[in-house]
DRENSENU-112731 format. One record per residue (C-alpha): residue in one letter; x, y negated, z. Coordinates in steps of 0.5 Angstrom, whole numbers, plus 500, padded with zeros to 3 digits. Layout:
N
 resn   x   y   z
    A   X   Y   Z
...
END
This chain:
633
 resn   x   y   z
    M 815 479 559
    A 820 480 565
    L 826 483 562
    P 826 478 556
    L 826 472 561
    L 831 475 565
    A 835 476 559
    S 834 469 557
    A 835 466 564
    T 842 471 564
    A 844 469 557
    A 843 461 559
    T 847 462 565
    A 853 465 561
    T 852 460 556
    A 852 454 561
    A 859 457 565
    Y 862 458 558
    L 861 451 556
    S 863 448 562
    A 870 452 563
    R 871 450 555
    L 870 443 556
    S 873 443 563
    L 867 440 566
    P 869 441 573
    D 875 437 571
    D 872 431 568
    L 867 431 575
    L 873 431 579
    F 876 425 575
    Y 870 421 576
    K 869 423 584
    I 876 420 584
    T 876 414 580
    G 868 412 582
    S 870 412 589
    T 876 409 589
    L 872 403 585
    V 867 403 590
    N 871 403 596
    M 875 398 593
    L 870 393 590
    R 866 394 597
    A 871 392 601
    H 874 386 597
    R 867 383 597
    A 867 383 604
    G 874 380 605
    R 876 387 608
    T 881 389 603
    N 886 390 608
    L 886 397 611
    Y 887 395 618
    Y 880 394 618
    L 878 401 616
    L 882 404 622
    E 878 399 626
    E 871 402 623
    R 873 408 625
    A 876 406 632
    L 869 402 634
    A 864 408 631
    P 861 413 636
    A 863 418 630
    T 869 418 630
    A 872 414 636
    A 874 420 640
    A 876 424 634
    P 884 426 633
    F 887 421 628
    L 895 422 630
    L 898 428 632
    F 905 429 634
    E 910 433 638
    G 905 435 642
    R 902 428 643
    T 894 426 640
    L 892 419 639
    T 884 419 637
    Y 882 413 633
    A 880 409 639
    E 887 410 642
    T 890 408 636
    Y 887 402 635
    A 888 400 642
    R 896 401 641
    V 896 398 635
    L 893 392 637
    R 898 392 643
    W 904 392 637
    G 901 387 634
    E 901 382 640
    Y 908 384 641
    L 910 383 635
    R 907 376 634
    A 908 374 642
    R 915 376 642
    H 918 376 635
    N 913 371 632
    V 911 375 626
    Q 906 371 622
    P 902 373 616
    G 905 374 609
    E 912 375 612
    V 915 381 611
    V 917 386 616
    A 922 392 615
    L 921 399 618
    D 927 403 619
    L 924 408 622
    T 924 416 622
    N 917 420 622
    S 913 419 628
    D 906 416 631
    T 910 410 632
    F 911 409 625
    V 904 408 624
    L 903 404 629
    A 908 399 627
    W 905 399 619
    F 898 398 622
    A 900 393 627
    L 903 389 622
    W 897 389 618
    S 893 387 623
    L 897 381 623
    G 896 379 616
    A 904 382 615
    T 907 386 610
    P 911 392 612
    A 917 394 608
    F 919 402 609
    V 926 403 609
    N 929 410 607
    Y 932 412 614
    F 938 416 610
    L 941 410 608
    T 948 407 610
    G 953 402 609
    R 951 398 602
    P 945 401 600
    L 942 399 606
    V 945 393 606
    H 942 391 599
    T 935 394 602
    L 935 390 608
    K 937 383 604
    T 932 385 598
    S 926 385 602
    G 927 378 606
    A 926 381 612
    R 928 377 619
    L 926 382 623
    V 927 390 622
    L 925 395 627
    V 930 401 628
    D 929 408 630
    P 934 410 635
    R 936 416 632
    V 939 412 626
    A 941 405 630
    G 948 408 629
    S 947 406 621
    L 947 399 623
    T 955 398 624
    D 958 391 625
    E 960 391 618
    V 953 392 616
    R 950 387 621
    A 955 382 619
    E 953 383 611
    V 945 383 612
    G 947 376 616
    A 946 373 623
    G 939 371 621
    V 936 378 621
    N 933 380 628
    F 935 388 629
    V 930 390 634
    V 932 398 636
    V 925 401 638
    D 928 405 645
    E 924 406 651
    G 925 399 654
    V 921 396 647
    E 916 402 648
    R 914 400 655
    E 914 392 653
    V 909 394 648
    D 905 398 653
    A 905 393 658
    T 902 387 653
    E 895 386 653
    P 892 388 646
    K 889 382 642
    R 885 382 636
    Q 887 377 631
    G 883 373 627
    D 881 375 620
    E 884 369 616
    G 891 372 617
    R 889 378 614
    R 885 375 608
    V 888 378 601
    D 886 374 596
    S 887 380 590
    Y 886 387 590
    V 893 388 587
    G 896 384 592
    M 902 387 596
    A 901 392 602
    I 907 395 602
    L 914 394 600
    I 917 401 598
    Y 924 402 596
    T 926 407 590
    S 930 413 591
    G 937 409 589
    T 940 415 586
    T 943 412 580
    G 944 405 583
    M 941 401 588
    P 934 402 591
    K 929 397 589
    P 923 395 592
    A 917 397 589
    V 910 393 590
    M 905 397 593
    S 898 394 592
    W 892 395 595
    L 889 398 589
    K 894 403 589
    I 893 405 596
    Y 886 406 595
    M 887 410 589
    A 892 414 592
    S 888 416 598
    M 882 418 594
    M 886 422 590
    A 887 426 596
    A 881 426 600
    K 877 428 593
    G 882 432 590
    T 882 437 597
    G 876 436 600
    L 879 433 606
    A 874 431 611
    K 873 430 619
    G 875 436 622
    D 881 437 617
    V 888 436 619
    F 893 434 614
    Y 900 436 616
    L 905 431 613
    S 913 433 614
    M 915 429 608
    P 918 422 610
    L 913 417 611
    Y 918 411 608
    H 916 415 601
    S 908 413 599
    S 906 420 598
    A 906 422 606
    S 904 415 607
    C 899 412 602
    I 897 418 600
    G 897 423 606
    V 895 417 612
    G 891 414 607
    S 887 420 605
    V 886 421 613
    I 884 414 615
    F 879 414 610
    T 875 421 611
    G 876 421 619
    A 881 427 619
    A 887 427 623
    A 894 427 621
    A 899 431 624
    I 906 428 623
    G 913 433 623
    R 918 429 625
    R 922 433 619
    F 921 438 614
    S 925 444 617
    T 923 451 614
    T 925 454 621
    S 919 449 624
    F 914 448 619
    W 909 454 619
    K 910 453 627
    E 907 447 627
    I 902 448 621
    R 899 454 627
    E 901 449 633
    T 896 443 629
    G 891 447 626
    A 893 444 619
    T 889 445 613
    I 892 441 609
    F 899 440 608
    M 904 436 603
    Y 910 438 599
    V 915 434 595
    G 920 436 590
    E 923 443 592
    T 919 444 599
    C 915 450 596
    R 922 453 594
    Y 925 453 600
    L 919 456 604
    T 919 461 599
    V 926 464 599
    A 926 462 607
    P 925 469 611
    P 919 471 614
    E 917 469 621
    L 916 474 625
    D 912 475 631
    P 917 476 637
    V 912 481 641
    T 908 485 635
    G 913 484 629
    E 907 482 625
    N 909 478 619
    L 906 471 620
    D 907 469 613
    K 899 468 612
    K 897 466 619
    H 895 459 619
    K 889 455 617
    V 891 452 610
    R 887 452 604
    V 890 446 600
    A 897 445 599
    L 898 438 595
    G 904 435 593
    N 909 434 587
    G 915 437 584
    L 912 445 585
    R 915 448 579
    P 911 454 575
    D 917 459 577
    V 916 458 584
    W 908 457 584
    D 905 464 584
    K 910 466 589
    F 909 461 594
    K 901 462 593
    S 902 469 594
    R 906 469 599
    F 903 465 604
    G 896 466 601
    I 895 458 599
    D 887 458 595
    T 889 451 592
    I 894 447 589
    F 893 440 588
    E 899 438 584
    F 899 431 582
    Y 904 425 578
    A 905 418 581
    A 910 412 579
    T 910 408 586
    E 911 402 582
    G 907 404 576
    P 900 404 573
    V 901 412 572
    G 898 417 575
    F 895 424 574
    W 893 430 578
    N 892 438 577
    R 887 442 582
    S 888 449 581
    R 886 455 584
    N 888 460 579
    D 895 461 574
    H 891 458 568
    S 894 451 568
    K 900 453 573
    G 906 448 573
    A 901 443 570
    I 902 436 573
    G 895 433 570
    R 889 437 568
    Y 882 434 564
    G 876 436 561
    V 874 432 554
    A 871 426 557
    S 877 424 562
    K 882 426 557
    L 880 420 553
    F 880 416 558
    V 886 417 560
    N 889 417 553
    G 886 410 553
    R 890 408 559
    T 897 412 557
    T 900 415 551
    V 907 420 550
    V 911 417 544
    A 917 420 541
    I 924 419 543
    D 930 417 540
    P 935 423 542
    A 942 418 540
    T 938 412 545
    D 934 415 549
    A 929 410 549
    P 923 411 545
    W 923 412 537
    R 922 406 533
    D 920 406 525
    P 925 403 522
    K 921 400 517
    T 915 397 522
    G 919 398 528
    L 914 401 531
    C 913 407 536
    R 910 414 534
    R 905 418 538
    S 908 425 540
    A 903 430 537
    T 900 435 542
    G 905 440 545
    E 911 434 543
    A 915 432 549
    G 916 424 549
    E 916 419 554
    M 910 418 558
    L 908 410 557
    G 902 406 561
    H 898 401 558
    L 899 394 560
    D 895 388 559
    P 900 383 555
    T 897 377 558
    N 896 380 565
    I 902 384 566
    A 901 384 574
    D 894 387 574
    R 897 393 573
    F 904 393 574
    Q 907 388 580
    G 913 390 579
    Y 920 390 584
    Y 919 384 589
    G 924 379 588
    N 927 382 582
    A 924 379 575
    E 930 382 571
    A 928 389 574
    T 921 389 572
    S 922 386 566
    S 926 393 564
    K 921 397 565
    I 915 394 560
    L 916 396 553
    R 913 391 548
    D 911 392 540
    V 910 399 541
    F 904 400 536
    R 902 393 534
    R 906 386 535
    G 904 383 542
    D 902 390 546
    A 906 392 553
    W 906 398 556
    F 910 401 562
    R 916 406 562
    T 916 412 567
    G 922 414 565
    D 919 421 564
    I 918 426 559
    M 912 429 558
    R 907 434 553
    W 900 435 552
    E 897 442 552
    G 891 445 550
    A 885 442 546
    A 879 441 549
    E 882 442 556
    G 888 437 556
    R 893 439 561
    L 900 435 562
    Y 906 438 563
    F 913 435 566
    S 919 436 562
    D 925 432 565
    R 927 426 567
    I 930 421 561
    G 938 422 563
    D 937 428 565
    T 936 431 559
    F 942 432 554
    R 944 434 547
    W 948 440 545
    K 949 443 538
    S 945 437 536
    E 939 439 540
    N 935 436 546
    V 936 440 552
    S 931 439 558
    T 934 441 564
    T 927 442 568
    E 925 447 563
    V 932 451 563
    S 931 451 571
    Q 924 454 571
    V 927 459 566
    V 933 461 570
    G 929 461 576
    L 925 466 575
    H 930 471 576
    P 929 475 583
    A 936 473 585
    V 936 466 584
    H 933 462 590
    E 934 455 586
    A 937 452 580
    N 939 446 579
    V 941 445 571
    Y 945 439 568
    G 949 437 562
    V 957 436 563
    Q 962 433 558
    L 968 437 556
    P 974 436 553
    H 974 436 545
    H 967 437 545
    D 961 433 543
    G 955 433 547
    R 954 436 554
    A 954 443 555
    G 949 446 560
    C 951 448 567
    A 946 451 572
    A 949 450 579
    V 945 456 583
    A 944 459 590
    L 943 466 590
    G 940 471 594
    E 945 476 594
    P 952 476 593
    V 956 475 586
    S 957 481 582
    V 960 484 575
    E 953 486 575
    L 949 481 578
    L 953 476 573
    A 951 480 567
    A 944 480 569
    L 944 473 569
    A 946 472 562
    R 941 477 559
    H 935 473 563
    A 938 467 560
    L 939 469 553
    G 933 473 553
    G 929 467 556
    L 932 461 552
    P 934 459 545
    R 941 460 545
    Y 943 452 545
    A 939 451 551
    V 943 457 555
    P 947 455 560
    V 955 455 558
    F 956 455 565
    V 954 457 572
    R 956 454 579
    V 955 458 585
    Q 954 454 591
    S 953 457 598
    G 945 455 600
    V 939 451 597
    G 938 444 598
    L 945 442 597
    Q 944 436 592
    T 937 433 594
    T 934 427 597
    G 930 426 603
    T 924 428 599
    N 927 435 597
    K 927 432 590
    Q 934 435 586
    Q 939 430 585
    K 944 431 579
    H 948 425 578
    V 954 428 583
    L 954 435 580
    R 954 432 573
    D 960 427 575
    Q 964 433 578
    G 963 437 571
    V 967 444 571
    D 974 442 573
    P 976 446 578
    S 980 441 582
    K 973 437 583
    T 967 442 584
    E 969 443 592
    G 971 451 592
    D 965 453 589
    Q 966 459 584
    M 965 458 577
    F 963 462 571
    W 962 461 563
    L 958 465 558
    R 963 470 554
    E 961 475 551
    G 954 476 553
    T 956 475 560
    Y 958 470 565
    A 966 471 566
    P 971 467 572
    W 972 460 570
    G 978 457 573
    E 984 452 572
    K 987 457 567
    E 981 456 562
    W 980 449 564
    R 987 447 562
    Q 986 451 555
    M 980 447 554
    E 984 440 555
    A 989 443 550
    G 984 444 545
    E 985 452 546
    I 978 453 547
    Q 972 451 543
    L 965 453 545
END
């Protein structure tokens, strides 16, 4: 009897494992852990009148189990939860007594990454005020626009970026705005202030979708817009990271991405305070200091955005100065969490640094759309979302992918009905998020003080008259049957049309980036004289000098891995990685796109064009011939 029972048990175990994998039950479980925890925490806090996350800091600071636990680590300093709480109360009283900050008003923070950023942020919450996070890289008109649209009369400024406050900027912003440079004098004044806890009434939150923070869009194609970050979004972002990574007390989350961005602030610091873990803040991202600070702080989780992992992967290894030992895997990191890790870097990064788990996510700061993919192998490599049967049904009830009209870059509409069409599995289209047409603000709070920009993100009459959907502006596709894997294809506007075909810059970049000599590839479409559409151009950073052999190998690689219409017609060789990126390491294309392939505008970079199966030099002579109509591609 023992053998048949053992065989039956083995078969049952194998069947259960098969069904679990086939139906992606772990992905379903993770989904409901994240969403369930969000709802439970949100409802409990809101019913108790403690929606404001200041109360969570207070709870951690007063609880014996966490009061003495480290919360903020920065440049050798450590603040426990209790110490942070006391400093927040000092900052709050300073802002109230010295600058008359009142509940409900917006205060702008033009601060670089530091523990002071977090202290000022929570101090504003302690007063019931709203912080507006300013991109500290901004200068001139974008900075003026950002400060004006925030409506702030008080701006806290980091001494490191105070030089951006020129006389012209101050004059355009107006005399009614007070700029306070947070120098040593201000820090001493804060330290000398008696810590006072303000009454609960000023922190009252009427709606869980009320404004918690103003976070600005990147402004790469226009002026930055103030997106309303609601309390519910912060709860959701925090739970996503906390449950997705298994973050717990004793963990250290390393954050070198800018705190003015929702990833490092709402997802990073938010998940830390929900779990009683610690946040190790890096002043800025640097390939030379990244792993050093990871080791010094004992970080177990870190955040990446955009091309961060690529830059780490192509950087030379750090060697022990005494033993010469390679230190790539000398760390405690078990999870890398972020967005923008491309398939061509995914395995290289995991293998080189010994990272067990990648938690890739996608989120729109201002919108009701978010996805995630927790991956310990290469099965879902490059996916931004991964769901089981049950959770995919839920996700598909609140989001959808619709076919795109290549002539307008807008969702395609049936000529007869005027309605849109859902994309089939494997077909790329724009991702939309469902909105209640009678209560848009329930899921999309829009842009602060900008009804026109808010309205531009809402698409109506999509599948039936009167419905409403949020436009992400991003092209995605679903893959997989029982297991739903979601992949990012491109940004609308980056995709271009060549030879009557749509070309995804992201997908071409991924293929080009797989060549071992390519450290980075940024692909975009360029307009050419006497040609329709846009021709593909790949701006590349190479790990070896340009040679005839390398150019031929690049051409063979592209021709072998891409449809002929998608193969870059031009290659622009740049001097290093990260030359066209935002403060969060996301590639920018608009400058390169505007420069095109006119040699007088390409800043001395070497240019090549696809000719007879290889990449040949492209210069003034060839450009003049094209202008004269003598070259046709």
